[in-house]
C-alpha positions, 0 to 999 in steps of 0.5 A: 463491533463484532470480537476478533477471532484470533489463530495461530501465525503461521511463523510460530514452530510446532510446540512452541509460543507462538505469536496470535493473529485476527483479522482485522477488515481489510483483507490482505492478501498475497501481492499478484506481484510476488512467486508461488512459495516464496515470502512475500509482500501482503497487500489490502485495500484502503477503504473506502477507495482513495480519489487519485488525481493525475500530478501536477508535475505530468505533462499534458497527454502523456502516460503519467503518476497519479498521486491521492492524499490517505488519512496518514500520507498519500498513495501513488499508480500509474496512469496506464494502469488504474486497476494494479494498486499502488503505494501508499506511503506515511506521511513522513516518508512522503514529505521527503518524497517533495522535498527529494523533488522539489530539489531535483528540479532547480 
């Protein structure tokens, strides 16, 4: 295993105690949905890439939501734009979402 290379966080002041950070693969990058010069969301790929399938709640021959199992939750993406990324949810949030969706179907 490679040793981590730490650097001073960009949120630390010039002459203050600071937090040091080190990149851990995968590398994070600024989301393409973030505006220039503003605080942003950073994203990173999950390896291996999740295997998506059409949601069982989607109709036939229509655009749909795709879902993938993750080691600690699930991910959703838009079938029309699979290369645009996906939203990952921790297991507890995913379970709450599924419970709410099932109760709405009744």
